[in-house]
C-alpha positions in Angstrom: -20.2 -13.5 -2.4 -20.0 -16.6 -4.6 -20.6 -17.0 -8.4 -24.3 -17.4 -9.0 -25.3 -20.7 -10.5 -25.8 -20.4 -14.2 -23.2 -17.6 -14.5 -21.1 -17.6 -17.6 -17.5 -19.2 -18.0 -16.7 -16.5 -20.5 -16.2 -12.9 -19.6 -15.2 -9.8 -21.5 -12.7 -9.1 -18.6 -11.5 -11.1 -15.8 -10.1 -9.0 -12.7 -7.8 -11.0 -10.1 -7.7 -9.7 -6.8 -10.6 -7.5 -5.1 -8.5 -5.2 -3.3 -8.3 -1.5 -3.8 -7.2 -1.6 -7.5 -9.5 -4.6 -8.4 -12.7 -3.1 -6.5 -12.0 0.1 -8.6 -11.6 -1.3 -11.9 -14.3 -4.0 -11.7 -16.8 -1.4 -10.7 -15.8 1.0 -13.3 -15.8 -1.6 -16.2 -19.1 -3.1 -15.1 -20.7 0.5 -15.5 -21.0 -0.7 -19.0 -24.0 -3.1 -19.1 -22.7 -4.5 -22.3 -19.6 -6.0 -20.6 -19.4 -9.2 -18.5 -17.0 -8.7 -15.8 -15.6 -11.6 -13.4 -13.9 -10.3 -10.2 -12.0 -13.2 -8.4 -10.7 -12.7 -4.8 -9.0 -15.3 -2.8 -10.2 -14.1 0.7 -13.7 -14.1 2.2 -16.5 -11.5 2.0 -16.9 -11.7 5.8 -16.6 -8.3 7.6 -14.7 -8.8 10.8 -15.7 -7.0 13.9 -12.3 -5.0 13.9 -12.6 -3.8 10.3 -15.1 -0.9 10.6 -13.3 0.4 13.8 -10.5 2.9 12.8 -8.4 2.2 15.8 -8.6 -1.4 15.6 -6.7 -2.2 12.6 -3.7 -3.8 14.4 -6.0 -6.7 15.6 -6.4 -7.5 11.9 -2.7 -8.5 11.3 -2.6 -12.2 11.6 -6.5 -12.5 11.3 -8.5 -14.3 8.6 -8.4 -11.1 6.7 -4.5 -11.3 6.3 -2.5 -13.4 4.1 -0.2 -14.0 7.2 3.1 -13.9 5.1 6.4 -13.2 6.5 9.6 -12.0 4.8 12.8 -13.9 4.4 15.3 -12.9 7.2 16.3 -9.4 6.4 20.2 -8.9 6.3 19.9 -5.5 8.3 18.0 -6.5 11.2 18.8 -10.1 11.2 15.1 -10.9 11.6 11.9 -12.1 9.5 9.5 -9.3 9.4 5.6 -9.9 9.3 4.3 -9.1 5.8 0.6 -8.7 6.2 -1.6 -7.8 3.2 -5.4 -7.8 2.8 -7.0 -11.2 2.2 -10.7 -10.0 2.0 -12.9 -7.9 -0.2 -11.2 -4.5 -0.3 -7.9 -6.1 0.3 -5.7 -4.0 2.4 -8.0 -0.9 2.3 -10.0 -3.1 4.6 -7.3 -3.8 7.0 -4.9 -0.9 6.8 -4.3 2.1 8.9 -6.5 4.1 6.7 -4.0 7.0 6.0 -5.1 8.6 2.8 -2.3 10.9 1.5 -0.6 11.4 -2.0 3.1 11.4 -2.2 4.7 14.8 -2.9 4.6 15.6 -6.7 8.3 15.0 -6.9 7.7 11.2 -6.3 5.6 10.9 -9.4 7.7 13.1 -11.6 10.6 10.6 -10.7 8.4 8.1 -12.4 8.7 10.1 -15.5 12.5 10.4 -15.1 12.6 6.6 -14.8 10.8 6.0 -18.1 7.2 6.2 -17.2 6.3 9.0 -19.6 2.5 10.1 -18.9 2.6 8.9 -15.1 3.6 12.2 -13.4 1.9 14.0 -10.8 -0.1 16.3 -13.3 -1.2 13.2 -15.3 -2.5 11.4 -12.3 -4.2 14.2 -10.7 -7.5 13.7 -12.6 -7.6 10.4 -11.3 -6.7 11.3 -7.8 -9.5 13.7 -7.9 -12.0 11.2 -9.5 -11.6 8.6 -6.6 -12.3 10.9 -3.6 -14.8 13.4 -2.1 -13.4 16.0 0.2 -14.7 19.1 1.8 -13.2 22.5 2.5 -10.2 21.8 0.1 -9.0 23.5 -3.0 -11.2 21.9 -5.6 -8.7 22.3 -8.6 -6.6 19.9 -6.8 -8.9 17.8 -4.6 -11.9 15.7 -5.6 -15.6 16.6 -4.7 -17.7 14.0 -6.3 -15.8 10.6 -6.0 -17.0 7.4 -4.3 -14.4 7.5 -1.4 -15.1 10.2 1.4 -11.8 11.3 2.9 -10.8 13.9 5.3 -8.7 14.5 8.4 -9.7 13.3 11.8 -12.6 15.5 13.1 -11.5 15.7 16.7 -7.8 14.9 16.8 -6.1 13.5 19.9 -4.8 16.5 22.0 -1.4 14.8 21.9 -1.4 14.9 18.1 -2.3 18.7 18.0 0.6 19.2 20.6 2.9 17.3 18.4 2.0 19.6 15.4 2.7 22.5 17.6 5.9 21.2 18.6 7.1 20.8 15.0 6.2 24.3 14.5 8.1 25.5 17.5 11.1 23.8 15.8 10.7 25.7 12.7 8.9 23.2 10.4 6.2 24.8 8.2 2.6 24.1 8.8 0.9 22.6 5.7 -2.6 23.6 4.7 -3.4 20.3 3.0 -0.5 17.7 3.6 -2.4 15.0 1.7 -2.4 17.1 -1.5 0.8 16.0 -2.8 1.9 19.8 -3.4 3.3 20.6 0.2 6.0 19.7 2.8 5.9 20.3 6.3 3.3 19.0 8.9 -0.3 18.7 9.1 -3.3 16.4 9.9 -3.5 13.6 7.4 -6.6 12.5 5.6 -8.0 9.2 6.4 -10.6 6.9 4.5 -13.1 7.2 7.4 -16.8 8.1 6.9 -19.1 8.9 9.9 -16.4 7.5 12.2 -16.3 4.1 10.3 -13.6 2.7 7.8 -14.5 3.0 4.2 -12.7 0.6 2.2 -12.4 0.2 -1.6 -15.2 -2.7 -1.5 -17.5 -0.2 0.6 -17.1 2.6 -1.7 -17.0 0.8 -5.2 -18.2 -2.8 -5.0 -21.1 -2.2 -2.6 -23.0 0.2 -4.8 -22.0 -2.0 -7.8 -23.1 -5.5 -6.6 -26.7 -5.3 -8.0 -25.5 -5.3 -11.6 -26.1 -8.4 -13.3 -22.9 -8.2 -15.3 -20.7 -8.0 -12.3 -19.7 -11.3 -11.1 -17.8 -11.5 -7.9 -16.3 -14.7 -6.6 -14.7 -15.0 -3.2 -12.8 -17.8 -1.5 -11.3 -18.5 -4.8 -7.5 -18.8 -5.4 -6.3 -18.3 -8.8 -3.5 -20.7 -9.8 -2.4 -19.4 -13.1 -3.3 -16.9 -16.0 -3.9 -19.2 -19.0 -1.5 -17.9 -21.9 -1.9 -19.4 -25.4 0.7 -18.3 -27.9 1.5 -15.2 -25.9 -2.0 -14.3 -25.5 -3.7 -14.3 -22.1 -7.1 -16.2 -22.6 -8.3 -16.6 -19.1 -7.6 -17.8 -15.6 -7.8 -21.1 -13.6 -8.9 -20.8 -10.1 -10.2 -23.2 -7.3 -12.9 -22.6 -5.1 -15.5 -24.8 -2.8 -16.9 -26.2 -6.1 -13.6 -27.4 -7.1 -11.2 -26.1 -10.1 -12.8 -23.7 -12.4 -11.5 -22.2 -15.9 -12.9 -18.9 -16.8 -12.2 -17.4 -20.2 -11.5 -13.8 -21.0 -12.7 -12.4 -24.3 -10.6 -9.2 -23.9 -8.3 -9.1 -21.0 -7.0 -10.5 -17.9 -6.3 -7.7 -15.4 -3.9 -8.5 -12.2 -4.7 -6.5 -9.3 -3.6 -8.8 -6.5 -0.9 -6.3 -5.1 2.8 -6.1 -5.5 3.4 -9.6 -3.9 0.2 -11.3 -5.3 0.5 -9.9 -8.9 4.3 -10.7 -9.2 3.6 -14.3 -7.5 0.8 -15.1 -10.2 3.0 -13.9 -13.1 5.7 -16.2 -12.0 3.4 -19.1 -11.5 2.0 -18.5 -14.9 5.5 -18.7 -16.5 6.1 -15.1 -16.9 9.4 -13.9 -15.4 13.1 -14.5 -15.3 13.6 -17.7 -17.1 16.4 -19.1 -14.9 14.4 -18.7 -11.8 11.4 -20.1 -13.3 13.3 -23.3 -14.5 14.9 -23.7 -11.3 11.6 -24.1 -9.4 10.0 -26.2 -12.2 7.7 -23.6 -13.9 7.5 -23.8 -17.8 8.7 -20.7 -19.2 6.2 -18.9 -21.3 8.1 -15.5 -21.4 11.4 -14.5 -20.4 10.6 -11.2 -18.5 13.4 -10.4 -16.0 11.8 -7.5 -14.3 9.0 -9.7 -12.7 9.3 -9.7 -9.1 12.3 -7.4 -9.0 12.4 -3.7 -7.8 10.3 -4.8 -4.7 10.2 -1.8 -2.1 8.6 -0.9 1.0 8.8 2.1 3.5 10.8 1.1 6.7 9.7 2.6 10.0 10.9 3.2 13.7 9.2 5.0 16.6 9.9 7.2 19.5 7.9 6.1 22.3 6.6 8.0 25.3 4.7 7.2 28.3 1.9 9.9 28.9 2.2 12.4 31.9 -1.6 12.4 32.0 -4.4 10.3 30.8 -4.8 10.6 27.1 -8.5 10.5 26.0 -9.1 7.5 23.7 -11.5 7.6 20.8 -12.0 4.1 19.0 -13.5 6.1 16.2 -10.1 7.7 15.2 -7.2 6.6 13.2 -4.1 6.1 15.2 -1.8 8.0 13.0 -3.5 11.3 12.6 -0.8 13.7 11.4 2.3 13.3 9.2 5.1 15.7 8.4 7.2 15.5 5.0 10.9 16.6 5.2 13.9 17.0 2.9 17.0 15.9 4.7 20.5 16.7 3.7 20.4 13.4 1.9 17.3 14.3 -0.4 18.0 14.6 -4.1 14.5 15.8 -5.2 11.6 16.2 -2.8 11.1 15.0 0.7 12.9 11.7 1.6 11.7 11.6 5.3 8.1 11.0 6.8 7.3 11.6 10.3 3.9 10.3 11.9 2.2 11.5 15.0 0.6 8.4 16.8 -2.1 8.6 19.3 -0.8 5.2 20.8 2.5 3.8 21.9 3.1 2.0 18.7 6.4 0.1 18.5 8.0 -3.2 17.5 6.5 -6.1 19.5 9.9 -7.1 20.5 10.4 -4.0 22.6 9.0 -3.1 26.0 7.0 0.0 26.5 3.8 1.6 28.1 0.3 0.4 27.5 -0.7 4.0 27.4 1.2 6.7 25.7 2.1 8.0 22.3 4.8 7.6 19.5 6.5 9.5 16.7 7.0 7.4 13.6 10.1 7.8 11.5 10.3 6.5 7.8 12.7 6.8 5.1 9.8 7.4 2.7 11.8 7.3 -0.5 14.1 4.3 0.1 16.8 3.1 -2.3 16.6 -0.4 -1.1 15.1 -2.8 -3.5 14.4 -6.4 -2.9 12.3 -9.1 -4.8 9.6 -11.6 -4.9 10.5 -15.2 -5.9 8.9 -18.4 -6.0 9.5 -21.0 -3.2 7.6 -23.6 -5.2 5.5 -24.2 -8.4 2.6 -25.0 -6.1 0.3 -22.0 -6.0 -0.7 -22.7 -2.5 3.0 -22.3 -1.3 3.7 -18.8 -0.3 6.2 -16.8 -2.3 9.5 -15.8 -0.9 9.4 -11.9 0.0 12.5 -10.0 0.4 12.1 -6.3 0.6 15.8 -5.8 1.6 14.8 -3.3 4.3 17.5 -0.7 4.9 20.0 -2.6 2.7 21.2 0.5 1.4 23.2 2.6 3.7 21.7 5.9 2.5 18.3 4.6 3.9 19.9 4.0 7.2 21.4 7.6 7.3 17.8 9.0 6.5 16.4 6.8 9.4 19.0 8.2 11.8 18.3 11.8 10.9 14.5 11.2 11.3 14.9 9.7 14.6 17.0 12.7 15.7 14.2 15.1 14.6 11.6 12.9 16.1 13.2 12.9 19.5 13.5 16.9 19.2 9.9 17.2 18.5 9.0 14.8 21.4 11.2 17.0 23.7 9.7 20.4 22.6 7.9 22.6 24.9 4.5 22.2 23.1 4.5 18.5 24.3 5.7 19.1 28.0 2.1 18.7 29.3 1.7 15.1 27.9 5.4 13.9 27.9 6.1 11.4 30.6 9.3 9.4 29.7 11.1 8.6 26.4 10.6 4.9 26.8 12.2 4.0 23.3 15.0 4.6 22.3 15.7 5.8 25.8 18.6 7.7 27.2 21.2 5.1 26.4 20.8 5.6 22.8 22.7 8.6 21.4 25.9 7.8 19.5 26.0 6.5 16.0 26.4 2.8 16.9 23.6 2.8 19.4 21.2 4.6 17.0 22.1 1.8 14.4 21.4 -0.8 17.0 18.3 0.7 17.9 16.9 0.8 14.3 17.8 -2.8 14.1 15.9 -3.7 17.1 12.8 -1.4 16.6 12.4 -2.1 12.8 8.8 -1.7 11.8 7.6 -1.4 8.3 4.5 0.1 6.6 3.5 -2.9 4.5 3.4 -0.5 1.5 4.8 -3.2 -0.9 5.2 -1.8 -4.5 7.3 -2.2 -7.7 7.6 -5.7 -8.7 5.9 -5.1 -12.3 7.1 -1.6 -12.9 5.9 0.5 -15.8 8.3 1.6 -18.3 10.0 0.8 -21.6 13.4 -0.6 -20.6 14.4 -4.3 -20.5 13.5 -4.5 -16.8 10.1 -2.9 -17.1 7.1 -5.3 -17.0 4.2 -3.2 -18.3 4.1 -0.6 -21.0 2.8 3.0 -20.6 -0.7 1.4 -20.9 0.1 -1.2 -18.1 0.0 -4.0 -20.7 2.5 -6.8 -19.9 5.4 -6.5 -22.4 5.3 -9.6 -24.8 1.9 -10.9 -23.7 -1.3 -9.8 -25.3 -4.7 -9.5 -23.2 -2.8 -9.2 -20.0 -2.4 -6.0 -17.7 -1.2 -5.4 -14.2 -2.9 -2.4 -12.4 -1.9 -2.0 -8.8 1.1 -0.8 -6.7 3.2 -3.4 -8.5 3.7 -0.8 -11.4 5.3 1.9 -9.2 8.8 2.5 -10.6 10.1 4.1 -7.5 8.9 4.8 -4.0 6.2 7.6 -3.4 6.7 9.7 -0.4 3.3 8.7 1.1 1.3 5.8 2.4 0.4 4.1 -0.9 -3.3 3.6 -0.8 -4.4 6.8 -2.5 -2.1 6.3 -5.2 -3.5 2.8 -6.0 -6.9 4.3 -6.2 -5.4 6.9 -8.9 -3.7 4.1 -10.9 -6.6 1.9 -10.8 -9.0 4.8 -12.0 -6.6 5.5 -14.9 -6.2 1.9 -15.7 -10.2 1.5 -16.0 -10.2 4.3 -18.4 -7.3 2.8 -20.4 -8.9 -0.4 -20.7 -12.4 0.8 -21.4 -10.8 2.7 -24.2 
């Protein structure tokens, strides 16, 4: 999708980034025919063959639909970690693993404790509901008329069902709706899969809106900076095939480029920690030290098994079909550990393992570790420095070790005996604390759930206020995973939909 010839260069609102949040906000704002809305996306509108196929998402890592970034070398693992993120209409909702689950309500209540009054679970609930259509669930909690159709895998893998029975065998609760944000225990997770096909934010929100004459969508267009004059955001500059273009915003510029992209753009625009900006040659517009700080993501490791019998495969199914939320001995409030039952032998590419089999994923789902986004250069074409500091806090390592132990017990339970071949990873040589720690280093995977780099709040390190307006700059908001003050105990996509739905309401007034 390109900007049509003769389209205006001045708009009421400019939305930067057509991922989950940008798709929602642009579609909602353009429901008002009196508003001219520009949505700018750096990636393409092309739909790659793997995108619609739920089981094919790993093939999208490194594709043209991925920015293709890598972290700096991580202190814990002593390796650089791939940092994929969506580079296409729908953003990461077009390339992710499709798990659609809210974090436990304690995750959002922690936001309020951190200073984000009005952003607790009950505050977000109407917006969670607004985004989704579900069936057979509690309609007081779950949506029944939203653009996105979500639900559990219709015919789950038998090894996942056996894994759920194994968790129950060990005494873990069976949740009625683990994706609701109100339960702990184990259950089939929802996914954004409709009629056996991925449904991205672009599919659910943009496609129905693209015929509106007041919605202008430009793809293959890299935004280089937000134009800020006298502490007021007046528009953006971007480059596309037609060359450099300046677009003006009468009301607001809204950044929805994700926790990496939005922070990167703020820094390029001179909004951020002044010492760092001067160091890389960016003129300081506003010293806002929290920009790019507080980066967090969910670390992951897996226990991998070969299968004793041939596992039926269904490409129309997600790979991760069930999750468990657990409070370990290290939890302060709410679950701090997620387990993921995966109908494939998912593991770090550096580790050997079976071509056929299954895995149990482990994540310290509310990690304490924090990193940052920083500029490598003032050139917008140069990728930022991405340092999530995975497992940089020892407590996170402890939670991962507990999770690994629980996953192995589930894997060894009688309910899985009919499918269990050999524990390929970690394997019998991993048992004591030192070997477990070493395995966590070697097996480190991550969820690519970047968040927190423009957090909402009222203190000196907060970047946006309680209505997501950038502190100190008029006419500029951030409305994506960047605003999350602390980590949520779930995959982040469902929460980004809710943030965006609420942001659209706030913007529209």
